[in-house]
C-alpha positions as CSV (number, residue, x, y, z in Angstrom):
1,M,56.9,-31.1,7.1
2,K,58.5,-27.5,6.6
3,H,55.8,-26.7,4.0
4,Q,53.0,-27.7,6.5
5,L,54.7,-25.7,9.2
6,H,54.9,-22.7,6.9
7,S,51.3,-23.0,5.8
8,L,50.3,-23.1,9.6
9,V,52.2,-20.0,10.6
10,S,51.0,-18.3,7.5
11,S,47.2,-19.2,8.4
12,S,47.7,-18.4,12.1
13,L,49.4,-14.7,11.0
14,F,46.2,-14.3,8.6
15,L,43.8,-15.0,11.4
16,I,45.5,-12.7,13.9
17,L,45.6,-10.1,11.2
18,L,41.9,-10.6,10.7
19,I,41.0,-10.5,14.2
20,F,43.0,-7.4,14.7
21,S,41.4,-5.8,11.8
22,V,37.8,-6.6,13.1
23,N,38.6,-5.2,16.7
24,V,40.0,-2.0,15.1
25,N,36.8,-1.4,13.1
26,A,34.8,-2.4,16.1
27,Q,36.0,0.4,17.8
28,G,34.8,2.8,15.1
29,L,38.4,3.9,13.9
30,P,38.6,3.9,10.2
31,T,41.9,3.1,8.5
32,P,43.2,4.7,5.4
33,R,42.8,2.5,2.3
34,P,46.0,2.7,0.3
35,V,44.7,0.3,-2.5
36,S,41.6,1.2,-4.6
37,P,40.4,4.2,-2.5
38,A,36.8,5.2,-2.8
39,A,35.8,8.2,-5.0
40,S,32.4,9.6,-6.4
41,V,31.1,11.6,-9.4
42,S,27.9,13.3,-10.2
43,Q,26.3,15.1,-12.8
44,T,23.1,17.2,-12.9
45,I,20.8,16.9,-16.1
46,G,17.9,19.6,-15.8
47,F,16.7,18.9,-12.3
48,S,17.9,15.5,-12.2
49,E,21.0,14.2,-10.2
50,I,22.9,11.1,-11.3
51,S,25.9,10.0,-9.4
52,V,28.3,7.0,-9.0
53,T,30.1,6.0,-5.8
54,Y,33.0,3.4,-6.5
55,S,36.5,2.3,-5.8
56,R,39.5,3.1,-8.0
57,P,42.1,0.5,-8.7
58,N,45.4,1.6,-9.9
59,L,47.2,-0.3,-13.1
60,V,50.4,-0.3,-10.9
61,L,49.7,-2.8,-7.9
62,R,52.4,-3.4,-5.2
63,G,55.1,-2.1,-7.6
64,T,53.4,-4.5,-10.6
65,D,52.5,-2.6,-13.7
66,R,49.4,-4.3,-14.9
67,S,49.1,-2.3,-18.3
68,G,47.7,-4.6,-20.9
69,K,46.9,-7.2,-18.7
70,I,43.5,-5.8,-17.3
71,W,40.8,-6.9,-20.0
72,G,40.6,-10.5,-19.9
73,Q,42.8,-11.1,-17.1
74,Q,42.5,-9.0,-14.1
75,V,38.9,-8.5,-15.1
76,P,38.0,-12.1,-16.4
77,Y,35.7,-12.2,-19.6
78,G,32.2,-13.0,-19.0
79,F,30.7,-14.4,-16.0
80,N,32.9,-16.4,-13.7
81,K,32.2,-19.1,-10.8
82,T,33.3,-18.1,-7.3
83,N,33.6,-20.1,-4.4
84,F,32.9,-17.4,-2.0
85,G,29.5,-15.5,-1.2
86,A,26.8,-16.7,-3.2
87,Q,29.1,-19.2,-5.0
88,G,27.6,-18.7,-8.2
89,D,28.5,-17.0,-11.6
90,I,29.3,-13.6,-11.1
91,P,30.1,-10.5,-13.4
92,W,32.7,-7.9,-12.6
93,R,32.0,-5.3,-9.9
94,A,32.8,-2.4,-12.4
95,G,35.3,-1.1,-9.7
96,A,36.8,-2.4,-6.6
97,N,36.1,-3.4,-3.3
98,E,32.3,-2.8,-2.3
99,N,29.5,-2.5,-4.8
100,T,30.0,0.0,-7.4
101,I,26.7,2.1,-6.9
102,I,24.8,4.4,-9.4
103,T,21.8,6.6,-8.4
104,F,19.2,8.4,-10.3
105,S,17.3,11.2,-8.6
106,D,14.3,10.6,-11.5
107,D,13.4,7.7,-13.9
108,V,15.9,7.7,-16.9
109,K,16.6,5.6,-19.9
110,I,19.9,3.6,-20.1
111,E,20.7,3.3,-23.8
112,G,16.9,3.8,-24.6
113,K,15.8,1.3,-21.9
114,A,13.9,2.2,-18.8
115,L,15.0,2.2,-15.6
116,A,13.2,3.8,-12.3
117,A,14.6,6.4,-10.1
118,G,16.9,4.9,-7.4
119,A,20.2,3.5,-6.3
120,Y,21.5,0.3,-8.0
121,G,24.5,-2.0,-7.7
122,L,26.3,-1.7,-11.1
123,H,28.1,-4.7,-12.5
124,M,29.5,-5.3,-15.8
125,A,30.3,-8.7,-18.0
126,V,33.0,-8.0,-20.3
127,Y,33.5,-10.0,-23.5
128,E,36.3,-10.5,-25.7
129,D,34.6,-9.3,-28.8
130,G,34.1,-5.8,-27.1
131,K,30.7,-6.5,-25.9
132,V,29.9,-5.2,-22.2
133,T,26.7,-6.1,-20.6
134,L,25.7,-3.5,-18.1
135,I,23.8,-4.9,-15.1
136,F,21.8,-2.7,-12.8
137,S,21.3,-4.7,-9.6
138,T,18.5,-3.6,-7.0
139,N,21.2,-5.0,-4.5
140,T,23.7,-2.3,-3.1
141,S,24.7,-3.2,0.0
142,S,27.0,-6.5,-0.9
143,W,30.7,-6.7,-1.2
144,G,31.8,-6.5,-5.0
145,S,29.8,-9.0,-7.0
146,Y,30.4,-11.8,-4.6
147,Y,26.7,-12.2,-3.7
148,Y,25.4,-11.3,-7.1
149,N,22.1,-12.7,-8.0
150,D,20.6,-12.2,-11.2
151,A,17.2,-12.7,-9.6
152,E,17.9,-9.1,-8.3
153,D,18.5,-7.4,-11.8
154,A,16.5,-4.5,-12.5
155,L,18.0,-3.9,-16.1
156,R,20.4,-5.4,-18.5
157,V,22.0,-3.3,-21.4
158,D,24.7,-4.5,-23.8
159,V,27.1,-1.6,-25.0
160,I,30.3,-1.5,-26.9
161,M,33.8,-1.0,-25.0
162,K,36.0,1.0,-27.1
163,E,39.9,2.0,-27.7
164,H,40.9,4.8,-25.6
165,A,44.0,6.8,-24.3
166,K,45.8,5.1,-21.5
167,T,44.1,5.8,-18.1
168,Q,46.3,4.9,-15.0
169,V,43.3,4.8,-12.4
170,L,40.0,3.4,-13.2
171,T,37.8,6.4,-13.7
172,Y,34.1,7.3,-14.2
173,D,33.3,10.6,-15.9
174,F,30.5,12.2,-17.7
175,I,31.9,12.7,-20.9
176,E,29.1,14.5,-22.6
177,Y,25.8,16.2,-21.5
178,G,23.0,18.2,-23.0
179,N,19.6,19.3,-21.8
180,D,18.2,15.9,-21.5
181,Y,21.0,13.5,-21.5
182,T,24.6,12.7,-20.5
183,I,27.2,10.0,-21.5
184,L,28.7,8.2,-18.3
185,A,32.0,6.2,-19.2
186,L,34.3,4.0,-17.4
187,A,37.8,4.3,-18.3
188,W,40.8,2.1,-17.3
189,D,43.9,0.8,-19.1
190,D,43.5,1.3,-22.7
191,K,39.8,1.0,-23.0
192,I,36.7,2.7,-22.2
193,I,33.0,1.8,-21.7
194,P,30.7,4.5,-22.4
195,F,26.6,4.6,-22.1
196,K,24.1,7.1,-22.7
197,I,21.5,8.1,-20.0
198,E,18.4,10.0,-20.8
199,V,15.9,11.9,-18.7
200,D,12.5,13.0,-19.7
201,L,13.3,16.8,-19.1
202,N,9.8,18.3,-19.8
203,D,7.9,15.9,-17.6
204,I,10.5,16.3,-14.6
205,V,10.5,20.0,-14.8
206,I,6.8,20.5,-15.1
207,N,6.3,18.1,-12.0
208,E,8.8,20.0,-10.1
209,Y,7.2,23.4,-10.9
210,K,3.7,21.8,-10.0
211,D,5.1,20.9,-6.5
212,M,7.1,24.1,-6.1
213,L,3.9,26.0,-6.9
214,R,2.0,24.4,-4.2
215,G,4.2,26.2,-1.6
216,Q,5.1,30.0,-1.1
217,A,6.2,30.6,-4.6
218,G,2.3,30.1,-5.6
219,F,1.4,33.4,-3.9
220,G,3.5,35.4,-6.4
221,W,2.9,36.2,-9.9
222,Q,6.8,35.8,-11.2
223,P,7.0,32.2,-10.3
224,Y,4.1,31.4,-12.6
225,I,5.8,33.3,-15.4
226,T,9.0,31.1,-15.0
227,A,6.9,28.0,-15.2
228,S,4.7,28.9,-18.3
229,N,7.6,30.5,-20.2
230,F,9.2,27.0,-19.7
231,C,6.0,25.7,-21.5
232,L,6.3,28.3,-24.3
233,Q,10.0,28.0,-25.0
234,N,10.0,24.1,-25.0
235,N,6.5,23.9,-26.7
236,T,5.3,21.5,-24.1
237,H,2.6,21.1,-21.7
238,I,0.8,23.9,-23.3
239,D,-2.5,23.7,-21.4
240,Q,-0.8,23.4,-18.0
241,G,1.4,26.6,-19.3
242,L,-2.2,28.5,-20.0
243,K,-3.5,27.6,-16.4
244,W,-0.2,29.0,-14.8
245,I,-0.1,32.0,-17.0
246,D,-3.8,33.0,-16.2
247,A,-2.9,32.5,-12.5
248,S,-0.1,35.1,-13.0
249,I,-2.4,37.5,-14.8
250,A,-5.0,37.3,-11.9
251,I,-2.5,38.4,-9.6
252,N,-0.6,41.0,-11.5
253,Q,-1.6,41.8,-15.4
254,N,1.3,43.1,-17.4
255,F,3.1,43.0,-20.7
256,Q,5.3,39.9,-19.4
257,N,2.4,37.7,-18.6
258,L,0.2,38.7,-21.5
259,S,2.6,38.2,-24.0
260,I,3.6,34.9,-22.9
261,K,-0.2,34.0,-22.9
262,A,-0.4,35.2,-26.4
263,G,2.7,33.1,-27.4
264,L,0.8,29.9,-25.7
265,L,-2.3,30.5,-27.3
266,E,-0.7,30.7,-30.6
267,L,1.2,27.3,-29.9
268,N,-2.1,25.8,-29.0
269,G,-3.6,26.7,-32.4
270,N,-5.8,29.5,-30.9
271,K,-4.4,32.1,-33.5
272,A,-7.6,34.5,-33.3
273,E,-7.2,34.8,-29.3
274,A,-3.5,35.2,-29.5
275,E,-4.1,38.1,-32.0
276,K,-6.3,40.0,-29.6
277,V,-3.8,39.8,-26.8
278,Y,-1.2,40.9,-29.1
279,Q,-3.4,43.9,-30.0
280,E,-3.7,44.7,-26.3
281,I,0.0,44.8,-25.4
282,V,1.6,46.1,-28.4
283,P,0.6,49.7,-27.9
284,I,1.7,49.8,-24.3
285,A,5.0,47.9,-25.0
286,T,8.2,49.5,-24.1
287,M,11.3,49.5,-26.4
288,A,12.6,46.6,-24.8
289,E,9.5,44.7,-24.5
290,L,8.7,45.1,-28.2
291,N,12.0,44.0,-29.0
292,N,11.6,40.9,-27.0
293,L,8.2,40.2,-28.5
294,G,9.9,40.3,-31.9
295,Y,12.5,37.7,-30.8
296,Q,9.6,35.5,-29.4
297,M,8.0,35.7,-32.9
298,I,11.5,34.6,-34.4
299,G,11.3,31.7,-31.8
300,Q,8.1,30.6,-33.4
301,K,9.8,31.0,-37.1
302,N,7.1,33.7,-37.6
303,Y,9.4,36.1,-39.3
304,P,6.6,38.3,-40.6
305,K,5.0,39.2,-37.4
306,A,8.7,39.5,-35.9
307,I,9.5,42.2,-38.7
308,E,6.2,44.0,-37.9
309,Y,7.1,44.4,-34.4
310,F,10.6,45.2,-35.2
311,E,9.7,47.8,-37.7
312,L,7.2,49.4,-35.2
313,N,10.1,49.7,-32.9
314,V,12.3,51.5,-35.4
315,K,9.4,53.9,-36.2
316,R,9.1,54.5,-32.6
317,N,12.9,54.8,-31.8
318,P,14.4,56.0,-35.2
319,K,17.8,56.8,-33.5
320,D,18.4,53.5,-31.9
321,A,21.0,51.1,-33.3
322,N,19.7,47.9,-31.5
323,C,16.4,48.5,-33.1
324,Y,17.8,48.4,-36.8
325,D,20.1,45.5,-35.6
326,S,17.1,43.4,-34.5
327,L,15.0,44.3,-37.8
328,G,18.2,43.5,-40.0
329,E,18.5,40.1,-38.2
330,A,14.8,39.3,-38.8
331,Y,15.0,40.2,-42.6
332,K,18.2,37.9,-42.8
333,L,16.3,34.9,-41.3
334,S,13.4,35.6,-43.6
335,G,15.7,35.4,-46.5
336,D,15.4,39.3,-47.5
337,K,19.2,40.0,-47.9
338,K,18.7,43.7,-49.5
339,N,16.5,44.7,-46.3
340,A,18.9,42.8,-44.0
341,I,21.9,44.6,-45.3
342,K,20.3,48.3,-45.4
343,N,19.1,47.9,-41.5
344,L,22.3,46.3,-40.3
345,E,24.4,49.0,-41.9
346,K,22.0,51.5,-40.5
347,S,22.4,50.1,-37.1
348,L,26.4,50.6,-37.4
349,S,25.9,54.2,-38.7
350,L,24.5,55.1,-35.3
351,D,27.7,54.3,-33.3
352,P,26.1,51.3,-31.5
353,P,27.2,50.0,-28.3
354,A,29.8,47.1,-28.5
355,N,27.5,44.2,-28.3
356,V,25.0,45.5,-31.0
357,K,28.1,46.5,-33.3
358,A,29.6,43.1,-32.8
359,N,26.2,41.4,-33.8
360,S,25.6,43.7,-36.8
361,T,29.1,43.3,-38.1
362,L,29.0,39.4,-37.8
363,L,25.5,39.3,-39.7
364,L,26.9,41.4,-42.5
365,K,29.9,39.3,-42.8
366,E,27.4,36.1,-43.1
367,L,25.7,38.0,-45.8
368,G,28.9,38.9,-47.6
369,V,29.4,42.3,-46.6
370,E,32.8,43.3,-45.7
371,V,32.7,45.8,-42.7
372,K,35.5,48.3,-42.1
373,S,36.8,48.6,-38.7
């Protein structure tokens, strides 16, 4: 009888607290969330934005340390039956409280598998052997995984959980990144779950530039240089790059856009046309422009042409240390050690500025020549 009375009182108290909570929320007054507070993290890759919004449970809950009891206990293995919500077999919510939501501004690949731009509820099924199934659901509005429905899956990808230094509070972090990828990882207790996210950088940037150049930027010659130079430096969308550089030249022909056009023509296999443009711009190039042209040739691994331009710069500017430094670097890259050393030592003899001195010294050391300070 006492047990029944106690249960009745407890149930009544819970109902009162629930009603009170609903009434407070109905008034629009938020209350602090001391357990598993909300958090977010984001990373930009190229022009693409990737973000995660989640809640962060602690290993210590109401004074109890759950270290070593997370994986397989607090987070059960696999899919588990729930008697709440959709009452189906559900994965882990990959966090706490509401859906963990991951958002991609552009199309991506998750571990090599395509996923369209958008927001997704992120769930995980963790297994005892270390396999983790990542589930990207089109449903982002549910509470946790209780209403999970596999019919709403946009993508499933298997990854491997790894050992990791102890992490007290569940944390999402972008632990590695490059120009066109990042690795996002969930870390908690003594494990980490990393997965690779890739973007098609070239297509995304080109499409962004196309859109931008339809606006005010399209009335100036400089924005077309930025767009076409991206094509040149990344050897991508060469035909589009040529259209953009021709638009720049039509507005204001100059060394900068002509040199980019020559480079694009060369990449496009039109070497005869490229040579005509080079012959047009080399006579009018300043020392800095000719030096940049030489490094453009180095970027294309056309070392003989780079040496030709750097030698011309040395002839025009025989007392400039940087000209000899650039020429020495080109000779080094071409494999001509003797001429590389000769020109780098000449650079140092002309009392170069600090940055040129540091580069010449470093290159000489790489060639096995000790330089006295």
